[in-house]
C-alpha positions in Angstrom: 13.0 -18.5 35.1 12.1 -19.3 31.5 13.2 -15.8 30.4 16.6 -16.1 32.0 17.1 -19.6 30.4 16.1 -18.2 27.0 18.6 -15.3 27.4 21.4 -17.8 28.2 20.6 -19.8 25.1 20.7 -16.7 23.0 23.8 -15.0 24.4 26.1 -17.8 25.5 29.3 -17.7 23.4 28.1 -14.5 21.6 28.6 -10.8 21.7 25.8 -8.3 22.0 24.6 -5.1 20.4 22.7 -2.4 22.3 19.9 -0.9 20.3 21.0 0.0 16.8 24.7 0.4 17.6 27.2 -1.3 15.4 29.5 -1.9 18.4 29.6 -5.6 19.5 30.2 -5.8 23.2 31.4 -8.8 25.2 28.8 -10.4 27.3 28.8 -10.5 31.1 26.2 -12.2 33.3 24.7 -10.0 35.9 22.6 -11.0 38.9 18.8 -10.7 38.4 16.4 -12.5 40.8 16.5 -15.8 42.7 20.2 -16.3 41.7 19.4 -16.1 38.0 21.5 -14.0 35.7 20.9 -11.9 32.6 23.3 -10.8 29.8 24.8 -7.3 29.9 27.7 -5.5 28.3 30.9 -6.5 30.0 32.2 -2.9 29.7 29.3 -1.7 31.8 27.9 0.5 29.0 24.7 1.9 30.2 21.3 0.9 28.7 17.7 0.5 29.9 15.6 -2.6 30.1 16.0 -6.3 30.6 16.5 -7.2 27.0 12.9 -8.5 26.5 12.0 -5.6 24.2 15.0 -6.0 21.9 17.2 -3.5 23.7 20.1 -5.9 23.3 20.6 -8.5 20.6 23.1 -11.3 20.2 25.7 -11.2 17.4 
């Protein structure tokens, strides 16, 4: 639950980068566990991970 809350604080009102890409994606919130949500690219661009390892970053 703390991880999802931290992700909301980081990504709400922001865009996101995947890896080292220069492209700034709009953020969508996708279902995770226990009705919690995590950020993901709104365009459904594929990527791997939950974001905990820096796979996505807010911008």
